[in-house]
C-alpha positions as CSV (number, residue, x, y, z in Angstrom):
1,M,215.7,-154.6,-31.2
2,K,213.8,-158.0,-31.1
3,K,216.9,-159.9,-30.8
4,N,220.6,-159.2,-29.9
5,F,221.5,-159.0,-33.7
6,K,221.1,-156.0,-36.2
7,R,218.9,-157.1,-39.3
8,V,217.3,-154.9,-41.5
9,L,215.3,-155.6,-44.6
10,I,215.7,-153.0,-47.7
11,K,213.2,-152.7,-50.1
12,L,214.2,-151.3,-53.5
13,S,211.8,-150.3,-56.3
14,G,213.0,-151.7,-59.8
15,E,213.0,-148.1,-60.9
16,S,215.8,-147.3,-58.7
17,L,218.0,-149.6,-60.9
18,M,217.3,-147.4,-64.2
19,G,219.5,-144.4,-63.3
20,N,218.9,-141.8,-65.9
21,E,217.4,-144.4,-68.2
22,D,213.5,-144.7,-69.4
23,Y,213.8,-148.4,-69.0
24,G,215.8,-151.6,-68.0
25,I,218.9,-151.8,-65.8
26,Q,221.9,-149.2,-65.7
27,L,224.8,-151.0,-64.5
28,K,226.6,-148.1,-63.0
29,T,223.7,-147.1,-60.9
30,V,223.5,-150.8,-59.9
31,D,227.2,-150.8,-58.9
32,R,226.6,-147.6,-56.8
33,L,224.0,-149.3,-55.1
34,A,226.0,-152.3,-54.3
35,R,228.8,-150.1,-53.0
36,D,226.4,-148.1,-50.6
37,L,225.0,-151.6,-49.5
38,L,228.7,-152.7,-48.7
39,S,228.9,-149.3,-46.5
40,L,225.9,-150.6,-44.4
41,K,227.1,-154.4,-44.3
42,R,230.5,-153.1,-42.9
43,C,228.7,-151.9,-39.8
44,N,227.8,-155.4,-39.0
45,I,224.7,-155.5,-40.1
46,Q,222.6,-158.6,-41.6
47,I,220.9,-157.6,-44.6
48,C,217.9,-158.7,-46.6
49,L,217.0,-157.0,-49.8
50,V,213.9,-157.3,-51.7
51,V,213.7,-155.6,-55.0
52,G,210.8,-154.7,-57.3
53,G,210.6,-155.2,-61.0
54,G,208.8,-152.0,-62.5
55,N,211.9,-151.1,-64.4
56,I,211.1,-154.1,-66.8
57,F,207.5,-155.1,-66.3
58,R,204.6,-153.9,-64.3
59,G,201.9,-156.5,-64.0
60,L,199.2,-154.1,-62.7
61,A,199.7,-152.0,-65.7
62,A,199.6,-154.9,-68.1
63,S,196.5,-155.9,-66.3
64,A,194.8,-152.8,-66.7
65,K,195.4,-153.1,-70.6
66,G,193.5,-156.3,-70.7
67,M,196.2,-158.8,-70.0
68,D,195.0,-161.7,-67.5
69,R,196.3,-160.2,-63.9
70,A,197.8,-163.4,-62.7
71,N,199.9,-164.0,-65.7
72,A,200.9,-160.3,-65.8
73,D,201.8,-160.6,-62.0
74,Y,204.0,-163.6,-62.7
75,M,205.8,-162.0,-65.7
76,G,206.6,-159.1,-63.0
77,M,207.8,-161.6,-60.6
78,L,210.2,-162.8,-63.3
79,A,211.4,-159.3,-63.6
80,T,212.4,-159.1,-59.9
81,V,214.5,-162.2,-60.6
82,M,216.4,-160.3,-63.4
83,N,216.7,-157.5,-61.0
84,S,218.1,-159.6,-58.3
85,L,220.7,-161.2,-60.5
86,A,222.0,-158.0,-61.5
87,I,222.4,-156.8,-58.0
88,Q,224.0,-160.1,-57.2
89,N,226.5,-159.6,-59.9
90,S,227.4,-156.0,-58.6
91,L,227.7,-157.3,-54.9
92,E,230.0,-160.2,-55.9
93,K,232.3,-157.8,-57.6
94,L,232.8,-156.3,-54.2
95,K,233.4,-159.7,-52.7
96,I,230.0,-159.7,-50.7
97,D,229.0,-163.3,-50.3
98,T,225.3,-163.0,-51.7
99,R,222.5,-165.5,-52.1
100,V,219.2,-165.0,-54.6
101,M,216.2,-166.7,-53.2
102,S,213.3,-167.0,-55.3
103,A,209.7,-167.5,-53.8
104,F,209.1,-170.1,-56.7
105,P,211.7,-172.5,-57.8
106,I,214.2,-171.5,-60.6
107,Q,217.1,-173.9,-59.5
108,S,219.1,-173.3,-62.6
109,V,219.8,-169.7,-61.6
110,C,219.0,-169.1,-58.0
111,E,218.1,-170.9,-54.6
112,T,214.4,-171.4,-53.6
113,Y,213.4,-169.2,-50.6
114,I,213.5,-171.3,-47.4
115,R,212.9,-169.3,-44.3
116,R,215.3,-171.2,-42.2
117,K,217.9,-171.5,-44.9
118,A,217.6,-167.5,-45.4
119,I,218.1,-167.1,-41.6
120,R,221.4,-169.2,-41.9
121,H,222.7,-167.5,-44.7
122,M,222.5,-164.0,-43.0
123,E,224.1,-165.6,-39.8
124,K,226.9,-166.4,-41.9
125,Q,227.0,-162.9,-42.9
126,R,225.8,-163.5,-46.5
127,L,223.6,-160.9,-48.1
128,I,220.3,-162.5,-49.3
129,I,217.9,-161.0,-52.2
130,C,214.4,-162.2,-52.0
131,A,213.2,-162.4,-55.6
132,A,209.7,-163.3,-57.2
133,G,207.7,-161.4,-54.6
134,T,205.5,-163.8,-52.5
135,G,205.3,-166.0,-55.1
136,N,201.7,-165.3,-55.8
137,P,199.9,-163.1,-57.8
138,Y,197.8,-160.0,-56.7
139,F,200.6,-159.2,-54.0
140,S,203.1,-156.4,-54.3
141,T,206.7,-156.5,-53.5
142,D,206.2,-153.9,-50.9
143,T,203.7,-156.6,-49.2
144,A,206.4,-159.4,-49.9
145,A,209.1,-157.0,-48.1
146,S,206.7,-156.7,-45.0
147,L,206.3,-160.3,-45.1
148,R,209.8,-161.5,-45.2
149,A,210.6,-158.7,-42.7
150,A,208.3,-160.5,-40.2
151,E,209.4,-164.0,-40.9
152,L,213.2,-163.3,-40.8
153,D,212.9,-161.3,-37.7
154,C,214.1,-158.2,-39.1
155,N,214.4,-155.1,-36.8
156,F,213.7,-152.5,-39.5
157,I,212.3,-152.2,-42.8
158,Y,214.3,-149.5,-45.1
159,K,212.1,-148.3,-48.0
160,A,214.2,-146.6,-50.5
161,T,212.2,-144.1,-52.6
162,Q,213.1,-141.1,-55.2
163,V,212.1,-138.6,-52.1
164,D,213.3,-138.1,-48.7
165,G,210.2,-139.3,-46.8
166,I,206.4,-139.5,-46.8
167,Y,204.1,-136.1,-47.9
168,E,200.6,-135.8,-47.8
169,K,200.7,-135.5,-51.8
170,D,203.5,-135.7,-54.4
171,P,205.9,-133.1,-53.5
172,K,207.3,-133.0,-56.9
173,K,204.0,-131.7,-58.1
174,F,203.2,-129.7,-55.0
175,K,205.6,-127.5,-53.6
176,N,203.5,-127.0,-50.3
177,A,203.1,-130.7,-49.9
178,K,203.2,-131.4,-46.1
179,K,205.9,-134.1,-44.9
180,Y,205.4,-136.5,-42.1
181,K,208.5,-136.9,-40.0
182,S,206.8,-139.7,-37.7
183,I,203.3,-141.4,-38.6
184,S,201.5,-144.2,-37.0
185,Y,200.6,-147.2,-39.1
186,S,196.9,-146.4,-38.4
187,D,197.2,-142.9,-39.5
188,Y,198.9,-143.9,-42.6
189,L,196.1,-146.2,-43.5
190,S,193.2,-143.8,-42.5
191,K,195.0,-141.2,-44.8
192,N,195.5,-143.6,-47.6
193,L,198.8,-142.5,-48.2
194,K,200.6,-144.2,-51.2
195,V,204.4,-144.8,-50.5
196,M,203.6,-148.5,-49.5
197,D,200.2,-150.4,-50.0
198,S,197.9,-151.1,-47.2
199,A,198.6,-154.9,-47.0
200,A,202.4,-154.1,-46.4
201,I,201.5,-151.5,-43.9
202,S,199.3,-154.0,-41.9
203,V,201.5,-156.7,-42.0
204,A,204.4,-154.4,-40.4
205,R,202.1,-152.9,-37.8
206,E,201.0,-156.4,-36.8
207,N,204.7,-157.6,-36.1
208,Q,205.5,-154.0,-34.7
209,I,208.2,-153.5,-37.6
210,P,209.4,-149.8,-37.9
211,I,209.6,-148.6,-41.6
212,K,211.9,-145.8,-42.6
213,I,211.3,-144.3,-45.8
214,F,214.2,-142.0,-47.4
215,S,215.9,-141.0,-50.6
216,I,218.1,-143.4,-52.5
217,L,219.9,-140.8,-54.3
218,N,222.2,-139.6,-51.6
219,K,225.6,-141.5,-51.4
220,D,225.9,-144.2,-48.6
221,C,222.2,-143.6,-48.0
222,F,221.6,-146.9,-46.2
223,K,224.5,-146.3,-43.8
224,K,223.3,-142.6,-43.2
225,I,219.7,-143.8,-42.3
226,Y,221.1,-146.5,-40.0
227,Y,222.8,-143.7,-38.0
228,N,220.1,-141.3,-38.6
229,K,222.5,-138.8,-40.5
230,Q,219.8,-138.4,-43.4
231,D,216.4,-137.0,-43.7
232,Y,213.6,-139.5,-43.7
233,S,210.2,-140.4,-42.4
234,V,209.2,-143.5,-40.2
235,I,206.0,-145.3,-39.8
236,K,205.7,-146.8,-36.3
């Protein structure tokens, strides 16, 4: 532990909000995730959340089809704000004091991200949701998650995915895919694995923040990961 408190950053993909839909936000799925976050928070854990926007708009895909990359990425950032507001709504229904903090100003709907203010919110036991990535194009929300974890002095990054860890190749396509229970930052980068992008891993390595990768499909997954009661992989 870096400090005498327990603080984690949780990275959610936009797709994790879709449930069994093909697009958008399924509210019952968001409500379930909110209940899982409540279970972790009851362990006296300070929580920072970063969510992607791929369920609504994916900037890189739009860029590949001919759209200006910077504009496409800005649209993706706005999608993360929409997702963040949906999660905030579900959390506040559970009486969890929550703040959405955007990397660029949208003062009508949420606060602008300021590091000291974010830390103060968490010290007051508020859950914060960091929206709009880094506020800059060409950077993924994975990289934003590592940056926020570093500047907010988080002890761990929890990366919630659709599988139970890191594999050498897609386990949904290859039944014999090897799973890594633990892997170093350097080995992860040299093997060119794809769970998180290289910039995110480099930031985590520089700041010595372990990353746990696990399945979001299990009930109370965040609490189980905290107590090591669910399968996961760790980059450290």
